[in-house]
DSSP file (Angstrom, degrees, kcal/mol; ACC not computed):
  #  RESIDUE AA STRUCTURE BP1 BP2  ACC     N-H-->O    O-->H-N    N-H-->O    O-->H-N    TCO  KAPPA ALPHA  PHI   PSI    X-CA   Y-CA   Z-CA
    1    1 A M     >        0   0    0      0, 0.0     4,-2.1     0, 0.0     5,-0.2   0.000 360.0 360.0 360.0 -25.9  102.8   99.1  108.6
    2    2 A K  H  >  +     0   0    0      2,-0.2     4,-2.0     1,-0.2     5,-0.2   0.920 360.0  48.9 -65.5 -39.9   99.8   96.7  109.6
    3    3 A W  H  > S+     0   0    0      1,-0.2     4,-2.5     2,-0.2    -1,-0.2   0.921 111.0  51.3 -68.1 -40.3   97.6   98.3  107.0
    4    4 A L  H  4 S+     0   0    0      1,-0.2    -1,-0.2     2,-0.2    -2,-0.2   0.900 112.0  44.9 -56.3 -44.2  100.4   97.9  104.4
    5    5 A S  H  < S+     0   0    0     -4,-2.1    -1,-0.2     1,-0.2    -2,-0.2   0.801 117.4  45.9 -77.1 -25.9  100.9   94.2  105.2
    6    6 A H  H  < S+     0   0    0     -4,-2.0    -2,-0.2     1,-0.2    -1,-0.2   0.828 126.8  26.1 -83.2 -30.3   97.1   93.7  105.2
    7    7 A Y  S  X S+     0   0    0     -4,-2.5     4,-2.8    -5,-0.2     5,-0.2  -0.483  70.1 157.2-128.9  59.1   96.4   95.6  102.0
    8    8 A P  H  > S+     0   0    0      0, 0.0     4,-2.2     0, 0.0    -1,-0.1   0.855  76.0  46.3 -59.4 -39.0   99.6   95.5   99.9
    9    9 A I  H  > S+     0   0    0      2,-0.2     4,-2.6     1,-0.2     5,-0.2   0.928 114.6  47.4 -72.5 -42.5   98.0   96.1   96.5
   10   10 A R  H  > S+     0   0    0      1,-0.2     4,-2.8     2,-0.2     5,-0.2   0.942 111.5  51.9 -59.5 -44.0   95.8   99.0   97.8
   11   11 A S  H  X S+     0   0    0     -4,-2.8     4,-2.3     1,-0.2    -1,-0.2   0.898 108.1  50.5 -60.5 -42.6   98.8  100.4   99.5
   12   12 A A  H  X S+     0   0    0     -4,-2.2     4,-2.1    -5,-0.2    -1,-0.2   0.950 109.8  51.8 -58.3 -48.9  100.9  100.2   96.2
   13   13 A G  H  X S+     0   0    0     -4,-2.6     4,-2.6     1,-0.2     5,-0.2   0.942 109.1  49.8 -53.7 -49.1   98.0  102.0   94.4
   14   14 A G  H  X S+     0   0    0     -4,-2.8     4,-1.0     1,-0.2    -1,-0.2   0.903 110.1  49.9 -60.8 -39.8   98.1  104.7   97.0
   15   15 A L  H  X S+     0   0    0     -4,-2.3     4,-1.9     2,-0.2    -1,-0.2   0.874 108.7  53.1 -65.1 -38.3  101.8  105.2   96.7
   16   16 A V  H  X S+     0   0    0     -4,-2.1     4,-2.9     1,-0.2    -2,-0.2   0.886 106.7  52.2 -58.2 -47.2  101.5  105.4   92.9
   17   17 A L  H  < S+     0   0    0     -4,-2.6    -1,-0.2     1,-0.2    -2,-0.2   0.721 112.5  45.8 -66.6 -20.3   98.9  108.1   93.4
   18   18 A L  H  < S+     0   0    0     -4,-1.0     4,-0.3    -5,-0.2    -2,-0.2   0.816 119.3  40.2 -87.7 -30.9  101.4  110.0   95.6
   19   19 A T  H >X S+     0   0    0     -4,-1.9     4,-1.2     1,-0.1     3,-0.9   0.864 104.2  61.4 -92.4 -41.0  104.5  109.5   93.3
   20   20 A L  H 3X S+     0   0    0     -4,-2.9     4,-2.4     1,-0.2     5,-0.2   0.864  95.2  60.0 -61.1 -35.5  103.1  110.0   89.8
   21   21 A P  H 3> S+     0   0    0      0, 0.0     4,-2.0     0, 0.0    -1,-0.2   0.827  99.5  58.2 -61.5 -23.8  102.0  113.5   90.3
   22   22 A I  H <> S+     0   0    0     -3,-0.9     4,-1.3    -4,-0.3    -2,-0.2   0.922 107.4  49.1 -65.8 -40.4  105.6  114.5   91.1
   23   23 A H  H  < S+     0   0    0     -4,-1.2     3,-0.2     1,-0.2    -1,-0.2   0.888 109.3  52.7 -60.6 -41.1  106.5  113.1   87.6
   24   24 A A  H  < S+     0   0    0     -4,-2.4    -1,-0.2     1,-0.2    -2,-0.2   0.858 109.9  47.0 -65.2 -35.0  103.7  115.1   86.1
   25   25 A A  H  < S+     0   0    0     -4,-2.0    -1,-0.2    -5,-0.2    -2,-0.2   0.738 100.0  82.2 -80.4 -19.9  104.8  118.3   87.6
   26   26 A L  S  < S-     0   0    0     -4,-1.3     5,-0.0    -3,-0.2    -4,-0.0  -0.501  92.4 -96.0 -84.2 153.7  108.4  117.9   86.6
   27   27 A P     >  -     0   0    0      0, 0.0     4,-2.5     0, 0.0     3,-0.3  -0.322  45.4-106.0 -58.1 152.4  109.9  118.7   83.2
   28   28 A W  H  > S+     0   0    0      1,-0.2     4,-2.6     2,-0.2     5,-0.2   0.915 117.7  50.0 -47.1 -56.2  110.1  115.5   81.0
   29   29 A L  H  > S+     0   0    0      1,-0.3     4,-1.8     2,-0.2    -1,-0.2   0.869 111.6  46.9 -58.5 -40.5  113.9  115.1   81.4
   30   30 A Q  H  > S+     0   0    0     -3,-0.3     4,-2.5     2,-0.2    -1,-0.3   0.864 110.3  53.6 -67.9 -35.5  113.9  115.4   85.1
   31   31 A S  H  X S+     0   0    0     -4,-2.5     4,-2.3     2,-0.2    -2,-0.2   0.924 108.5  51.1 -61.1 -45.5  111.0  112.9   85.3
   32   32 A A  H  X S+     0   0    0     -4,-2.6     4,-1.8    -5,-0.2    -2,-0.2   0.855 110.8  47.1 -59.2 -41.0  113.1  110.5   83.3
   33   33 A Y  H  X S+     0   0    0     -4,-1.8     4,-2.2     2,-0.2    -2,-0.2   0.888 112.4  50.3 -70.8 -42.4  116.1  110.9   85.6
   34   34 A L  H  X S+     0   0    0     -4,-2.5     4,-2.2     2,-0.2    -2,-0.2   0.862 108.2  51.5 -59.8 -39.4  113.9  110.4   88.7
   35   35 A A  H  X S+     0   0    0     -4,-2.3     4,-2.2     2,-0.2    -2,-0.2   0.903 110.8  49.1 -68.3 -39.6  112.3  107.3   87.2
   36   36 A A  H  X S+     0   0    0     -4,-1.8     4,-2.2     2,-0.2    -2,-0.2   0.925 112.6  48.1 -62.5 -44.3  115.8  105.8   86.5
   37   37 A L  H  X S+     0   0    0     -4,-2.2     4,-2.2     1,-0.2    -1,-0.2   0.898 111.2  50.2 -66.2 -36.8  116.9  106.6   90.1
   38   38 A S  H  X S+     0   0    0     -4,-2.2     4,-2.5    -5,-0.2    -1,-0.2   0.938 108.4  52.4 -66.8 -42.1  113.8  105.1   91.5
   39   39 A L  H  X S+     0   0    0     -4,-2.2     4,-2.2     1,-0.2    -2,-0.2   0.952 110.8  47.4 -57.5 -52.8  114.3  101.9   89.4
   40   40 A A  H  X S+     0   0    0     -4,-2.2     4,-1.4     1,-0.2    -1,-0.2   0.853 113.7  48.4 -61.1 -37.9  117.8  101.5   90.8
   41   41 A A  H  X S+     0   0    0     -4,-2.2     4,-0.8     2,-0.2    -1,-0.2   0.858 108.6  51.8 -71.1 -34.2  116.6  102.2   94.4
   42   42 A V  H >X S+     0   0    0     -4,-2.5     3,-1.1     1,-0.2     4,-0.8   0.946 109.7  51.6 -64.6 -47.8  113.7   99.7   94.1
   43   43 A A  H >X S+     0   0    0     -4,-2.2     4,-0.9     1,-0.3     3,-0.6   0.883 103.7  59.2 -53.7 -42.4  116.4   97.1   92.9
   44   44 A G  H 3X S+     0   0    0     -4,-1.4     4,-1.5     1,-0.2    -1,-0.3   0.749  91.4  69.5 -62.0 -27.0  118.5   97.9   96.0
   45   45 A V  H <X S+     0   0    0     -3,-1.1     4,-1.9    -4,-0.8     3,-0.3   0.925  96.4  51.3 -58.2 -48.7  115.7   96.9   98.3
   46   46 A Y  H <X S+     0   0    0     -4,-0.8     4,-2.0    -3,-0.6    -1,-0.2   0.844 105.2  54.8 -57.9 -37.1  116.1   93.3   97.4
   47   47 A F  H  X S+     0   0    0     -4,-0.9     4,-1.8     2,-0.2    -1,-0.2   0.836 105.4  55.2 -69.1 -30.8  119.8   93.4   98.1
   48   48 A G  H  X S+     0   0    0     -4,-1.5     4,-2.2    -3,-0.3    -2,-0.2   0.890 107.3  49.5 -63.3 -40.4  118.9   94.7  101.6
   49   49 A F  H  X S+     0   0    0     -4,-1.9     4,-2.8     1,-0.2    58,-0.3   0.868 108.9  53.5 -69.0 -32.0  116.7   91.7  102.1
   50   50 A A  H  X S+     0   0    0     -4,-2.0     4,-2.8     2,-0.2     9,-0.3   0.857 106.4  50.3 -63.5 -36.3  119.6   89.5  101.0
   51   51 A V  H  < S+     0   0    0     -4,-1.8    -2,-0.2     2,-0.2    -1,-0.2   0.922 114.3  45.9 -66.2 -41.8  121.9   91.0  103.6
   52   52 A K  H  < S+     0   0    0     -4,-2.2    -2,-0.2     1,-0.2    -1,-0.2   0.948 110.9  53.1 -64.3 -45.3  119.2   90.3  106.2
   53   53 A D  H  < S-     0   0    0     -4,-2.8    -2,-0.2    -5,-0.2    -1,-0.2   0.918  90.5-160.4 -49.5 -51.3  118.8   86.8  104.7
   54   54 A G     <  +     0   0    0     -4,-2.8     2,-0.2     1,-0.3    -1,-0.1   0.226  40.9 129.9  89.1 -19.6  122.5   86.2  105.1
   55   55 A R     >  -     0   0    0     -5,-0.2     4,-2.2     1,-0.1    -1,-0.3  -0.476  59.2-136.4 -75.4 138.5  122.8   83.3  102.7
   56   56 A D  H  > S+     0   0    0      1,-0.2     4,-2.6     2,-0.2     5,-0.2   0.914 106.0  54.7 -60.8 -40.4  125.5   83.5  100.0
   57   57 A R  H  > S+     0   0    0      1,-0.2     4,-2.5     2,-0.2     5,-0.3   0.919 108.3  49.0 -61.8 -41.6  123.1   82.3   97.3
   58   58 A S  H  > S+     0   0    0      1,-0.2     4,-2.7     2,-0.2    48,-0.3   0.926 110.3  50.1 -59.8 -45.3  120.7   85.1   98.2
   59   59 A L  H  X S+     0   0    0     -4,-2.2     4,-1.7    -9,-0.3    -1,-0.2   0.884 113.2  47.1 -64.7 -35.8  123.4   87.7   98.1
   60   60 A L  H  X S+     0   0    0     -4,-2.6     4,-1.9     2,-0.2    -2,-0.2   0.942 112.4  46.5 -70.2 -44.2  124.5   86.5   94.7
   61   61 A I  H  X S+     0   0    0     -4,-2.5     4,-2.0     1,-0.2    -2,-0.2   0.935 117.8  44.5 -62.5 -47.4  121.1   86.3   93.1
   62   62 A E  H  X S+     0   0    0     -4,-2.7     4,-2.2    -5,-0.3    -1,-0.2   0.831 108.9  55.5 -74.2 -25.0  120.1   89.7   94.4
   63   63 A S  H  X S+     0   0    0     -4,-1.7     4,-2.2    -5,-0.3    -1,-0.2   0.874 108.2  48.7 -69.5 -37.4  123.4   91.2   93.5
   64   64 A V  H  X S+     0   0    0     -4,-1.9     4,-2.6     2,-0.2    -2,-0.2   0.876 110.7  52.3 -64.7 -38.9  122.9   90.1   89.9
   65   65 A G  H  X S+     0   0    0     -4,-2.0     4,-2.7     2,-0.2     5,-0.3   0.921 108.9  49.7 -60.7 -47.4  119.4   91.6   90.1
   66   66 A V  H  X S+     0   0    0     -4,-2.2     4,-2.5     2,-0.2    -2,-0.2   0.928 111.4  48.2 -61.0 -47.4  120.8   94.9   91.3
   67   67 A V  H  X S+     0   0    0     -4,-2.2     4,-2.1     2,-0.2    -2,-0.2   0.939 111.9  50.3 -52.9 -53.8  123.3   95.0   88.4
   68   68 A L  H  X S+     0   0    0     -4,-2.6     4,-2.4     1,-0.2    -2,-0.2   0.929 115.0  40.5 -54.2 -52.1  120.7   94.2   85.9
   69   69 A F  H  X S+     0   0    0     -4,-2.7     4,-2.8     1,-0.2     5,-0.2   0.889 114.3  52.4 -70.2 -38.2  118.2   96.9   87.0
   70   70 A V  H  X S+     0   0    0     -4,-2.5     4,-2.0    -5,-0.3    -1,-0.2   0.846 109.7  50.4 -65.9 -32.5  120.9   99.5   87.6
   71   71 A A  H  X S+     0   0    0     -4,-2.1     4,-2.6     2,-0.2    -2,-0.2   0.913 112.2  46.7 -71.1 -40.0  122.1   98.7   84.0
   72   72 A I  H  X S+     0   0    0     -4,-2.4     4,-2.2     2,-0.2    -2,-0.2   0.910 111.4  50.9 -62.7 -41.1  118.5   99.2   82.7
   73   73 A A  H  X S+     0   0    0     -4,-2.8     4,-1.6     2,-0.2    -1,-0.2   0.906 109.9  51.2 -65.3 -38.7  118.1  102.4   84.7
   74   74 A Y  H  X S+     0   0    0     -4,-2.0     4,-2.7     1,-0.2     5,-0.3   0.927 108.6  51.3 -57.4 -44.6  121.5  103.6   83.2
   75   75 A G  H  X>S+     0   0    0     -4,-2.6     4,-3.2     1,-0.2     5,-1.8   0.898 105.3  56.4 -61.0 -35.9  120.1  102.8   79.8
   76   76 A G  H  <5S+     0   0    0     -4,-2.2    -1,-0.2     1,-0.2    -2,-0.2   0.796 112.6  41.4 -58.1 -34.6  117.1  104.8   80.6
   77   77 A L  H  <5S+     0   0    0     -4,-1.6    -1,-0.2    -3,-0.2    -2,-0.2   0.850 126.2  29.3 -81.3 -37.3  119.2  107.8   81.3
   78   78 A T  H  <5S+     0   0    0     -4,-2.7    -2,-0.2     2,-0.1    -3,-0.2   0.610 132.2  18.0-104.6 -16.0  121.7  107.5   78.5
   79   79 A Y  T  <5S-     0   0    0     -4,-3.2    -3,-0.2    -5,-0.3    -4,-0.1   0.765 126.3 -12.6-124.5 -54.2  119.9  105.8   75.6
   80   80 A N    > < -     0   0    0     -5,-1.8     3,-2.2     1,-0.1     4,-0.3  -0.881  46.8-144.5-154.0 120.6  116.0  105.9   75.9
   81   81 A P  T >> S+     0   0    0      0, 0.0     3,-1.6     0, 0.0     4,-0.9   0.720  96.2  74.8 -55.0 -23.4  114.0  106.8   78.9
   82   82 A R  H 3> S+     0   0    0      1,-0.3     4,-2.4     2,-0.2     3,-0.2   0.786  79.0  73.9 -64.4 -18.8  111.4  104.2   78.0
   83   83 A L  H <> S+     0   0    0     -3,-2.2     4,-2.2     1,-0.2    -1,-0.3   0.790  91.2  56.7 -54.4 -33.3  114.0  101.6   79.2
   84   84 A S  H <> S+     0   0    0     -3,-1.6     4,-1.9    -4,-0.3    -1,-0.2   0.885 105.5  51.3 -73.4 -36.2  113.0  102.7   82.8
   85   85 A I  H  X S+     0   0    0     -4,-0.9     4,-2.2     1,-0.2    -2,-0.2   0.955 112.9  44.2 -58.4 -50.2  109.3  101.8   82.0
   86   86 A Y  H  X S+     0   0    0     -4,-2.4     4,-2.7     1,-0.2    -2,-0.2   0.848 109.1  59.1 -67.6 -30.4  110.3   98.4   80.8
   87   87 A G  H  X S+     0   0    0     -4,-2.2     4,-2.2     2,-0.2    -1,-0.2   0.881 105.4  47.0 -61.9 -41.6  112.6   98.1   83.8
   88   88 A F  H  X S+     0   0    0     -4,-1.9     4,-1.8    -3,-0.2    -1,-0.2   0.897 111.3  53.4 -65.5 -41.2  109.7   98.5   86.2
   89   89 A I  H  X S+     0   0    0     -4,-2.2     4,-1.3     1,-0.2     3,-0.2   0.957 111.6  44.2 -53.2 -51.1  107.7   96.0   84.1
   90   90 A L  H  X S+     0   0    0     -4,-2.7     4,-1.9     1,-0.2    -2,-0.2   0.864 108.0  60.0 -65.6 -34.4  110.5   93.5   84.4
   91   91 A H  H  X S+     0   0    0     -4,-2.2     4,-2.1     1,-0.2    -1,-0.2   0.862  97.8  58.9 -58.2 -37.2  110.9   94.3   88.1
   92   92 A G  H  X S+     0   0    0     -4,-1.8     4,-2.2    -3,-0.2    -1,-0.2   0.908 107.2  46.3 -56.7 -44.9  107.4   93.2   88.7
   93   93 A F  H  X S+     0   0    0     -4,-1.3     4,-2.3     1,-0.2    -2,-0.2   0.881 107.4  56.8 -61.3 -40.8  108.2   89.9   87.3
   94   94 A W  H  X S+     0   0    0     -4,-1.9     4,-0.6     2,-0.2    -2,-0.2   0.859 106.6  52.0 -57.4 -40.3  111.4   89.8   89.5
   95   95 A D  H >< S+     0   0    0     -4,-2.1     3,-1.8     1,-0.2     4,-0.2   0.951 108.2  49.6 -61.9 -51.1  109.0   90.3   92.4
   96   96 A I  H >< S+     0   0    0     -4,-2.2     3,-2.1     1,-0.3     6,-0.3   0.874 101.0  62.9 -60.1 -34.8  106.8   87.4   91.4
   97   97 A A  H 3< S+     0   0    0     -4,-2.3     7,-1.1     1,-0.3    -1,-0.3   0.778  97.2  61.0 -63.0 -21.6  109.9   85.1   91.0
   98   98 A H  T << S+     0   0    0     -3,-1.8    10,-0.3    -4,-0.6    -1,-0.3   0.465  79.8 115.3 -85.9  -2.7  110.4   85.7   94.8
   99   99 A T  S X> S-     0   0    0     -3,-2.1     4,-3.0    -4,-0.2     3,-1.0  -0.183  84.3-106.6 -59.9 159.1  107.0   84.1   95.8
  100  100 A N  T 34 S+     0   0    0      1,-0.2    -1,-0.1     2,-0.2    -3,-0.0   0.826 119.3  66.0 -53.3 -33.5  106.9   80.9   97.8
  101  101 A R  T 34 S+     0   0    0      1,-0.2    -1,-0.2    -5,-0.1    -4,-0.1   0.856 118.0  20.5 -64.4 -33.5  106.0   79.1   94.6
  102  102 A F  T <4 S-     0   0    0     -3,-1.0    -2,-0.2    -6,-0.3    -1,-0.2   0.701  85.2-157.6-104.5 -22.9  109.3   79.8   93.0
  103  103 A K     <  +     0   0    0     -4,-3.0     2,-0.5     1,-0.2    -5,-0.2   0.891  29.2 165.9  46.9  56.2  111.4   80.5   96.1
  104  104 A F        -     0   0    0     -7,-1.1    -1,-0.2    -5,-0.4     2,-0.1  -0.865  44.4 -23.8-105.5 126.1  114.1   82.6   94.2
  105  105 A G  S    S+     0   0    0     -2,-0.5   -47,-0.2     2,-0.1   -46,-0.1  -0.384 105.7   8.9  85.1-153.5  116.5   84.7   95.9
  106  106 A A  S    S-     0   0    0    -48,-0.3     2,-0.8     1,-0.1   -56,-0.1  -0.098  79.6 -95.3 -68.3 164.8  116.3   86.2   99.4
  107  107 A D        -     0   0    0    -58,-0.3    -1,-0.1   -57,-0.1   -54,-0.1  -0.738  51.3-168.6 -81.3 114.8  113.6   85.6  102.1
  108  108 A I        -     0   0    0     -2,-0.8     5,-0.1   -10,-0.3   -62,-0.0  -0.859  30.8 -99.3-108.9 142.8  111.2   88.4  101.4
  109  109 A P    >>  -     0   0    0      0, 0.0     3,-0.8     0, 0.0     4,-0.8  -0.327  36.8-124.4 -55.2 138.5  108.3   89.4  103.7
  110  110 A R  T 34 S+     0   0    0      1,-0.2     3,-0.4     2,-0.2   -10,-0.1   0.837 107.9  52.2 -62.8 -30.2  105.2   87.8  102.1
  111  111 A W  T 3> S+     0   0    0      1,-0.2     4,-1.6     2,-0.1    -1,-0.2   0.795 100.0  65.5 -75.6 -23.1  103.2   91.2  101.9
  112  112 A Y  H <> S+     0   0    0     -3,-0.8     4,-2.6     1,-0.2     5,-0.2   0.778  91.1  61.7 -70.5 -26.8  106.1   92.9  100.0
  113  113 A I  H  X S+     0   0    0     -4,-0.8     4,-2.4    -3,-0.4     5,-0.2   0.953 110.1  36.4 -69.5 -53.1  106.0   90.8   96.9
  114  114 A P  H  > S+     0   0    0      0, 0.0     4,-2.1     0, 0.0     5,-0.2   0.852 117.5  55.1 -68.1 -30.3  102.4   91.8   95.8
  115  115 A F  H  X S+     0   0    0     -4,-1.6     4,-2.7     2,-0.2    -2,-0.2   0.964 113.3  39.4 -64.5 -50.7  103.0   95.3   97.1
  116  116 A C  H  X S+     0   0    0     -4,-2.6     4,-3.0     1,-0.2     5,-0.2   0.936 115.2  51.0 -67.4 -47.1  106.1   95.8   95.0
  117  117 A A  H  X S+     0   0    0     -4,-2.4     4,-2.5    -5,-0.2     5,-0.3   0.922 113.0  47.2 -57.5 -45.0  104.8   94.0   91.9
  118  118 A A  H  X S+     0   0    0     -4,-2.1     4,-3.1    -5,-0.2     5,-0.3   0.954 114.5  47.4 -57.5 -50.7  101.6   96.2   92.0
  119  119 A Y  H  X S+     0   0    0     -4,-2.7     4,-3.0    -5,-0.2     5,-0.3   0.958 111.7  49.6 -59.1 -49.2  103.6   99.3   92.4
  120  120 A D  H  X S+     0   0    0     -4,-3.0     4,-2.5     1,-0.2    -1,-0.2   0.914 116.1  41.2 -58.6 -49.5  106.0   98.5   89.7
  121  121 A W  H  X S+     0   0    0     -4,-2.5     4,-2.1    -5,-0.2    -1,-0.2   0.903 118.0  44.5 -70.3 -38.8  103.3   97.7   87.1
  122  122 A L  H  X S+     0   0    0     -4,-3.1     4,-1.9    -5,-0.3    -2,-0.2   0.864 113.7  51.6 -71.7 -30.9  100.9  100.6   88.0
  123  123 A F  H  X S+     0   0    0     -4,-3.0     4,-3.1    -5,-0.3     5,-0.2   0.945 110.8  48.8 -71.0 -46.3  103.9  103.0   88.1
  124  124 A A  H  X S+     0   0    0     -4,-2.5     4,-2.5    -5,-0.3    -2,-0.2   0.896 111.0  49.7 -60.6 -38.5  105.0  101.8   84.6
  125  125 A A  H  X S+     0   0    0     -4,-2.1     4,-2.4     2,-0.2    -1,-0.2   0.917 111.5  49.5 -63.2 -41.7  101.6  102.2   83.3
  126  126 A G  H  X S+     0   0    0     -4,-1.9     4,-2.9     2,-0.2    -2,-0.2   0.920 111.4  47.7 -67.3 -40.4  101.4  105.7   84.8
  127  127 A L  H  X S+     0   0    0     -4,-3.1     4,-3.7     1,-0.2     5,-0.5   0.945 109.3  54.8 -61.2 -44.7  104.8  106.7   83.3
  128  128 A W  H  X>S+     0   0    0     -4,-2.5     4,-2.3    -5,-0.2     5,-1.7   0.892 110.0  46.9 -55.3 -41.3  103.7  105.3   80.0
  129  129 A T  I  <>S+     0   0    0     -4,-2.4     5,-3.3     3,-0.2    -1,-0.2   0.939 116.6  43.2 -62.3 -48.9  100.6  107.5   80.2
  130  130 A L  I  <5S+     0   0    0     -4,-2.9    -2,-0.2     1,-0.2    -1,-0.2   0.925 124.8  31.8 -69.5 -40.6  102.5  110.6   81.1
  131  131 A W  I  <5S+     0   0    0     -4,-3.7    -3,-0.2    -5,-0.2    -2,-0.2   0.799 134.4  17.3 -88.7 -30.9  105.4  110.2   78.7
  132  132 A I  I  X5S+     0   0    0     -4,-2.3     4,-1.3    -5,-0.5    -3,-0.2   0.846 125.0  38.6-111.3 -50.4  103.8  108.5   75.7
  133  133 A I  I  ><S+     0   0    0     -5,-1.7     4,-1.5     2,-0.2    -3,-0.2   0.967 115.0  48.7 -70.6 -54.1  100.1  108.7   75.6
  134  134 A V  H >><S+     0   0    0     -5,-3.3     4,-0.9     1,-0.2     3,-0.6   0.924 113.5  46.6 -58.5 -46.9   99.5  112.3   76.9
  135  135 A P  H >4 S+     0   0    0      0, 0.0     3,-0.7     0, 0.0    -1,-0.2   0.878 109.1  56.0 -58.8 -35.9  102.1  113.9   74.5
  136  136 A A  H 3< S+     0   0    0     -4,-1.3    -2,-0.2     1,-0.2    -3,-0.1   0.810 105.2  53.1 -68.3 -28.5  100.7  111.9   71.6
  137  137 A L  H <<        0   0    0     -4,-1.5    -1,-0.2    -3,-0.6    -3,-0.1   0.683 360.0 360.0 -81.1 -15.4   97.2  113.4   72.4
  138  138 A S    <<        0   0    0     -4,-0.9    -1,-0.2    -3,-0.7    -2,-0.2   0.520 360.0 360.0 -80.0 360.0   98.6  117.0   72.3
């Protein structure tokens, strides 16, 4: 955990390098399902931080966030899988909103915000490459 807290962006890049090959190996539809599930799970982490934080305001804000991102993930499953990609991009901005500069929502460990934002954006770029760019080149 010390390495993660000292190098959050590198850690996020490493995690993307571990998770994207799973999506590359799966059939497209299963990859889309896994991406939607991952988006919902990532959103749930902030609710966990809000429970730890304990303030009603934090619980309310993070609950709204969970509902929003679960709805986007559901849209990715039922309407258009690209919504999951857009959800990860949006979640990166949700991360940034939690920095000390904006002080939005639950009290989040300082290292987690750049880690999660970097993961969200790198993962979204990777999914875009796997789902949109690679098929277009075929």
